[in-house]
N, C-alpha and C positions, 0 to 999 in steps of 0.2 A: 692567501696563505697556502702552503703546501699541504696536501692531504696527508693524514696520518691514519694508521690502522693498527689494530692490536695484533701482536704476534701470537700465533697459535701453536708454536712449536712446543711439543711436550718435553718438559725437562727430563733429560736422560742421564743416567749415571755413566761415568767413563767405562764402567765394566761392560757396557753394551758394545762399545767399540773394541775394547781389548779382547772380550770373549770371542767376538767374530774373528779377530786376528789370530787368536790362539787355536781356534777350530781349523782355520786354514793351514796353520803351521803343523798342527798335530796330524791333520788328514794327509798333508803332503808327506810327512815323515813316515806314517804308516804305509802309505802307498809305495814309498821308496824302499822301505824295508822288505815288503812282500814281493815287489816286482824287480828289485835290484836296480831301480832307476828313479828319476824324478818325474812324477806324473802331475800335471796341472789339473786341479779340481775345478768344476764349473763355477763354484762360488768365488774362487780367487782370480777374478778377472779385472780388467781395467775399469769396466763399468761398476763393478762391486766396490773397488777401492775409491773410485771417484765419488760414489754415493756416500760411502762411509766418511770420506773426508769432508764432504759438504755437511753431513750431520754433525760431525765434531766441531767444525768451524762455526756453524750457526748456533749450536748449543753454547759455545763460549761467548759469541757476540750477544746472544740474548741474556746470558748470565751477567755480563758486564753492563748491559743496558739497564738491567734491574738494579745492579749495585750502584750505578752512576746517578740514579734518581731520574733517568730519562725514560721511565717505563711507558709513558704515553707517546713516545716518539715512534717514528715509522721503523718497521723491521729492516734490518740491513741484509739484503740479499743481492747476489751478483747475477742471478739468472736474468737474461734479457727478455723483455716483452716481445712477443711475435710481431708487434707493430713497429718495433724499433728498426732503424736502418742498419744497426750493428748486429741484428739477430742472425744466427747461423742456422739455416734450415736443415743442415746435414746431421748425421749421427755424430755426436761429440766424441764417441769412442773409436769411430772408424771414419774419420773425415777424408774426403777425396783430396787428391793432390792438386793444388792450384797451378795456374799457368806460370811457367818459369821462363827466365831468360835462356834462350837456346844455347848460348855459349857457356853460361854457368851450369846449365843442366847436364853438360857432359861430365862434370865432376861427380854427379850423383850416380852415373853409370860406370865411370872408370876414373880413378884418381891415382896418379903416380904409377900408371901401368898396372894397377890392381883393380880387379873387378869389384864393383860396388854392390850395394844391397839390391837384390833383384825385385823386391816387392814394393817399391815406392808407389806404384800405381795400382796396387792390388784393390784399393777401394774406389778406383775410378779417377777421373780428372774433372775439373770444373774451371770455368772462366769467370765465375761469380765472385765479386769482391764485396758485395753488400747484399742485404736481404732483397731478393727480387720482388717481393710483394709489399714492401713498405709503402709504396705509392698508393696502394689500395686503401690504406687507413688514413690518408691525409684528407682533412675536410676542405677539399677544393670546391670552388663555386663553379658556375656554369662557364666562366671564362677560363677555367683552369688555373685560377689564382688562389693562393693560400691567404685568406683574410684572417688576421689574428688580432686579439686584444691582449691585455697583460696576462690574464689567466690562461688563455690559449698558448701564449708564448712560453710560460713556465711549464705547462703540461707537455708541450712538444719538446722542450729542452730536456726534461727529465727522461724522455724516451730516447732521444738521439744524441745527447751531448757526450762526447768522448771524455771530457774532463770530469764530469759527474761519475761516469762509469769507472774511470781510473781510480777515483777516490773510494768507490765501493770495493774495488778489487784490492786496494791497499788495506782496507779494513779486514778483508778476508785473509790476506797474507799475515796481517798482524795477529789474527786469531790462530793461524797455524804456528806462528812463533811461540805462542803460549802452549799449544798442543805438544810441540816437540820438546819443550822444556819440561812439561809435566811427564812426558813419556820417559825422560831420562831418570826420573825418580820412581817409575813404575817397575813392576816385575816383568822382565823381558825374557822370552823363551826362544830358544834356538834348537834346531835339530839338524843332524847331518848323517850321511851314510857314505861308505866307501866299499868298493869290491876289488878283490885281488885274486890272482891266479898264479900259483907257483908249481913248478915241475922240476924234480931232481932226476939226474941220470941213473942208469943201472949200476954204475960203479959206486956212486956215493950212497945209493940206497940199498945195495945188495939185492935188488929186485931186477930180474932181467927185463922187465917192462918199464922200469922207472917208477917214480912216485909222483902223483898229482894231488895237489892240495888246493882246492878252491876255497875261498873264504869271503864272507861278507863281514868285514870288520870296520872298526872305527865308527860304528853307529852310536851316536851320542845324542843325548837330550840334555840341554843345559839351560839353567835359569840364572840370570843375573839380576841383582837387586842393589841399587844405590840408595843409601840412607841419607837423611838430611844432615847428619853430622859428618858425613864423608866416608862412612864405612861402606864397604862393598862385599856382598855375599855372592859367591859363585858356587852353584850346585850342579853337578853333572852326573849323568847315568850313562855308562858305556857298555855296550853288549857286543860280543864277537861270536859269530857262527862259523865254525870251521868243519869242513868235510874232508876226510882223507880217503880218496877213492882207491888208491892202490894199497896193497899190504893188508893191514888189519881192518881197513875200511871203517875208521873211527869217526865220531862226530863229537865235537866239543863246543860248549857254549859258555865261555867265561863272561862274567859281568863285573863291572867296576863302578862303585858309587863313591864320589868324592865331594867334600865340602871345603870351601876356602872362604875365610872371612878376614878382610884386611881393614884396619882402622888407622888412618894416618893421624899422627899426633901433632905434627907441625905443618909442613907444606901440604896444601891441599885438604886440610882438615878444618872442621868447624862449620857451624851453620851459616855464619856470615859469608863464608867463601862458597860453600856448596849451593846455597839457596839464592845467591846473588843473581844469577842469570834468570832463574824463574821469577824472582821478585821484580826484576827489571821488565821482563816480558809482561807480567800481570799488570804492573803499573802503566806500561806503555799502552796496553790494550784498553785499560780503563780511561786513560787520557785520550786515546784516539776516538773512543765512543763519544766522549763529550765534545771533542774537536769536530767530529763529523756532524754532530747535531748543530753546532755553530756554523760549520761550513754549509750545511743544508739550508739554513736560514739565510746565510750570506749569498748562497747561490740564487735565491729569490731576488735579493737586492742587486746582484750582478745583472740579472735579466732586466730588472726594472730600471736601474740607474746606470749600469755599466761599471760600477765599482765592484771589483772582485772581492771574494771573501778574504778576511785578514788572517785566516788560519785554515789548515787542512790536516787530515791524518798523515802521519809519517811513521816509518818503522825504524827501530833500532837495529834490527837484524840486517845482515848484508854480508858481503864477501869479506872474509878474513877478520872476523871479530864480531862482537855484539852478541845479542841473545836471539835465539830462534833459528830459523832456517838459514844458516850461513850460506852465502854464495847464491841465493835464489831471490831475485827481486822482480818477479813476473817476467813478461816476455820482452820488455824494453831493454833491460840491462842486467844480464846475469852476473856480471862482475863490475858493477859500476864503481865500487870503491877502489878497485884495482886498476882502473883506467881502461877497461875493455868495454866497447860498446857505448851506446848513448844513454842518456837519462830517461826516466819515465816521462810519458807524454801527458797530455791533458790540458796544458796551458794554452789559452787562446788570447788573441789580442783583444784589448779593451774595445768594445763595440759601442760605448756610450749609452747602451741600454734602450729600453722601450720608451722611457720618458724623454731621453735625448732625441729619439727619432720624432716623437710628437712635437718637441720643441723646434726641430729643424723644419717640420711641416708648417708650423705656425710662422716661422721666419720666412719660408718661401712664400706663404700666402700673403704676408705683409709686403714682401718685395713685389709680388704681382699686383697688389693694390696700389703700390707706389708707381708701378709702370702704367697702370690705367690712368692715374691722375696726371702723370707726366705726358702721356699720350694725348689726354684731353687738352692739356695746356698747349701742346705742340700743334694740335689741330686748330685750336682757336687762333693762334698766331699765324698759322699757315692760311687759314680762310681770310683773316683780316689782310694779310699781305697780298693774296690773290685779288681781293676786291680793290685794294689800294692801287696795285699796279695796273689794273684794267680800267680804272676810273680816272687816273691822273698820271702825268708824266713822272719819271724818276726824279726824286728830290732827296734832300737830306732826311726827310721823314720816312721815305720808302727804304733808304739805306739802313736807317736805324731799325725799321721793322724787319728787314732781311736779317740783320744781326741777331735780333731776338728769336727769329725762327731757327737760325743756325744753332744758337745756344740751347734752345728748347730741344732740338733734335739731338744734340750732343748729350744732354742730360738723359734723354730717353734711351739712347744707345748704350750709355754707361750703365744705366740701371738694368737693361736687358742683358748686358755682359755679366753683371753681378748675379743676375738670376741664373745664368748658365753655370757659373762657378758654384753657386749654392746647390743646384740640382746635381752637379757632378759629385760634390762632396757628400750629398745625401745618399747617392747610390753606393759610394764607398762605405759609408756608415751602415747602410742596410746590408751590404755584403758581410761586414764584420759581425753584425747582429745575427745573420744567418749562420755564420761559422760558430758563434758562441752556442747557438742552439743545436749545432751538429747537422745543419741542413746544407745541401750543396749550393754553390753560388748560382747555378743555372735555374734554380727554382724561383718562379715568380711569386713574390710575397707582397702583401699590402697590409700595412700596420694602421689600425684604426683605434680610436678611443676618444672619450669625451673628458678625459682627466684635465686637459688644459683649456677647455672651452671657456672657463671663467676668465681667462686672460685675453679673450677676444673682445676688445672694446667696441668693435663694430660687428654687428651680426652679419652672417654670410649672406642673408637675404638682401640686406642693403648693399653689400658689395656687389652682388649679382645685378642689382638694379643699376648701380653706377656703371658697371661694365656694359650693360645693355645700352644705356644712354650714350656712352662713349662710342659704341659701334654705330648707333643711329646718327650721331654727329658726324662721324667719318663718312658714312654713306651719303648723308644729306649734303655734306660739303662737296662731294664729287659732282652731284647733280647740280648744285648751285654754281660750280665752276663751269659746267656745260652751258648753263643759261647765260653766264657772263660772257663767255666766248661768242655766243650768238648775238650779243648786243652790238650796236654801232653807236658811235659818238656823233651827235648832231647839235646844231645851234638853234636855240629856241628863238623864233622870230619875234616874239613879244618882249622878251627880256634880254635877248642877246647872249645869254649864258649857254655854255655847252652842257648838254644832257645826253644820257645814253638811252636809247630806245631799242625795242626788240620787235622786229617785224613778225607778223603771223606766218608761220610755215610749219611743215610737218616736224622738223627737228625741235622746234619750240614745244610743240604738243608732246612729243616723245619725252623731252626733258622734264616737262611738268608732270606727266604721268609717272615717270620714274621717281621724281621728288615726292609725289603723293604716296607712292608705295613705300618709300623709305620712312616717311614720317607717320604713316598710319599706326604702326605698333606703339609709338610713343604715347598715344592716348591711353592705351591699355596699361602701360607702365604707370602713368599718372593716376589712373583709377585704382591700381593696386596699392600705390603708396597711400592714397586717401582711405582705402577700405581696409588695409591690413597693417601697413607699417606704422601709420600714425596711432591707431588704437594700441598697437604693441608698445610703442614708446610711452603712451599714457599709462599703460599697466605697469611698466618698469618704474615710472616716476612714482606711482602710488605704492609700489612695493618698497621703494626707497623711503618714502614717508613713514611707512609702518615699521621699518627696521631701524629708524634713527635712534630710538631709545637703546636698542641692543648695541648698535655701533658706538654710541656714546659710552656705554658701559665697558665695551671692549677697549676703547681708547683710554679710558680712565684706568683700567686694569694694567694696560701696558705702561702707562705713565708711572703708576705705583711701583711696578717691577723695576723700571729704570731708576727711580729715586731710591729704592731700597738697595740696589746693587752698585750705585754710583761710587760709594766709598769703600767697597769691598776690594781687597787686594787680589783675591783669586776669583773674581767674578767670571761668569760665563762669557760675557761680552766686555771688551775694554772700554768701559764707560767712565770717562774722566769728568772733571768739573766743568769742562768747556763743551760737553756734549749737550746740544740743544734739543729740547722736546717740543719745539713749536709745531713740528709737523704732526704731533699727536693732539693738537688743539686747533682743528680747522675752524676757520671763521664762518659764522653763519651756517652751521650744519643743519639746524632746524629750518632755516629759510631757503635751503638749496632746492627743495621740490618746487616751491613757488617761483623761484628764479628760472628753473627749467621750463615750467609751464609758461612763464612769460616769454621765454625764447621760442617755445614751440608754437605759440599762437600766431605770431607774425609769419613764421615759416609756413604754417598751415594755410593762412590767408593767401600767401604768395603762390602756393601750389594750386589752390583753387582758382585764383585769378589767372594763373598761367594755363591751367587746363581750359578755361573759357576762351582765352586769347588764342590758344593753340587750335581749338575747334573752329574759331573764326578763320584762322589761316587755312585750315583744310577746306572749309567751305569756299573761301575765296579762290583757292587753287582749282577746285571743282568748277566754279563759275567761269573762271578764265578759260579753262580747258574746253568747256562746253561752247563758249562763245567762239573760240578759235575754230572749233570743228564746224560750227554753224556757218562761218564765213567761207568755208571751203578751203581749208589749208591743204587738202590733198591735191 
C-alpha cells in the first residue's frame, strides 16, 4: 500500500495571507507618495508571493481533506523530491534559460523589426532537461541494473511519474480556484498616485516670470467589498498636494473621502447568483480531494495490474467561463477551452502492470521448458536415425525415421520462433511499464517477485535438471556419432551375419575419452535427484495430506456459494441451472497422496537402478579405454 503521513501544516486564518498583501500595498503606496514614484519593497517579491500562494493553497487542501473525511490520507503537496527525475535544481524564482531552437530564438531578440526583451539570459543558460543527480538515488545493483519488486515499483513511480505529478498540480490549481473566489468576497484594497506639472505664461498669469504649479495629485486609497447578496461597497480617500512656486508661493492639500454602496435588486443580485461561483469552486475542491484519494489508490492498481484509475481530479475553472482562475490551466494549455494549445499531459499507455510482466516471465519460462522437451525429442530421433543409417541400408524404415526427424526439427524451430516473439513483446511491455513509472527507456530494469510462484507446477530446480540432461544427451550423441563413423561393417565367419566392429586406434580412444567426459556429470545429477529432489517431492506430498481437510472445507464453501447464487437474478456470476459443480467434487481427494506415493516409488526405483547401470557404463568405458591404450594404439 502507499505510505501515508500526517499533515503538520498549522491551520491559518485567511487574514494571514491578506494582511501580508495589505502591508505590501500600503508600503508601496506610502513610498510612492513620499518619493513621487513606485518603489518595490523587498517583501513584495516573486519569492514572497510564491510562498504565500503555496501557503494559501496547502491550507485549503488540508481544510478540504479534513472535511472530506480523508484525514488519514497523505498530504497533497506539489514540491518534487530531490530524488525525482523531474526535480529542478535551480532557483525557482530565477531559473536559467534553457537551450532553444536557434531559428526560433531570433524572435526572442528581435520580432517584427522590434528589439526584444534584453534580459532573457540574465540568470544564465542551461542544457539540463532533467535532474542531473536523479541517477544517484536509484538502487542499482553491481551490474547497473534496476531490480524492482511491486513495492519498489510503486515507490519509484511516485517519485518519477509525470501523470501522478500532473494530478497533484491539478489539485493545487483547484485550490487556487477556491482562493480566487474567496478573494472576490474579501475586502480589497487599492492605492494609486499621480504627479503633474503645469506652467502658465507671463501674459496669462500677469507675472513676468510665469507661474509654475507642481502637483502630486490623484493619490487615492480605495477599498472594495462585495457582499454575499450582491451589494458592493466602494470607499476611497483621495488627497492632493499642490505647490504654487511663482506668485504667492502657496501650498494646498485638499482631501476627498467618498462612499458608494450599490445593491442590485434584480440582475446580478441575490445570494444564489453571487455565491454560485464560490459554491461551485468549494464543491469542486472537496470532490477533487476525494477523487485524488481514489486516484492515488488506483495508481497503485495501475502499477500492479496495468489498469489505470477510473477517476482523477479535474477543474471547473478554465478559459472563458467557470469558477476560479479563468484562462489558466497550468503550463500545458493556457486556453484549452478556446482551442489554443494542447491538453494537459500525464496520460500514459497501458503497460499491463507488474503482475502482467510476471505473467509474461512465467509464459516465457514455460515456452523455454517446451523447447527443452522438443529439443530432447529431436535429439532422440536424430540419434536413432544416425544409428539406423550407419548400421543398415536405406529402407522404408529409414525414410520414415528421417520424416520423424524433420517433423521434430520443425516443431522445435516453430517453438523457438514463438519464444523470440514472446521475448520481443516482453521488451515492449517492459518499456511501457518504465514509461508508466516515469523512467527512460534506456534504463535497464529487471522485474522480480514471487507472487506467481504458486502457479509454477514444476519447480525451477527440476527444470534446470531437465535442461542439464538435455545438454548431456546432445553432447553424448555427438561423441556416439564419432564412434559410429569409426566402425566398419564385416561378416561374422561363424554366423555369416554382417556386424559392425571398431578397430583399436587413437581416434577411438579419443572418442571414448570424450564420451566419458560428457557422461561424467550425469552421475552427479542423478545423485542430486536422489538426495534433494525426491525428498522435496515427498515433503510436498505430506503437505498435501495435511491440507486435505482445509481444501475439502474450501471446496464445500465454494459449492455452497454457487448453490446459493444459482437462482439469483443479479448474481455476481452468471450461474444458471445448467452450471455444473462437478469440478468442486474431486474424486478420491483423500486418497490422492497415496496415489502419488505409489507413482513416486517405481520412479525412485528406476532412478536408483539407472544410477547403478550408468556407473557400470562409465566403468566399462574406462576399462575399454585402458585396454586400448595397453595394446599400443598410439
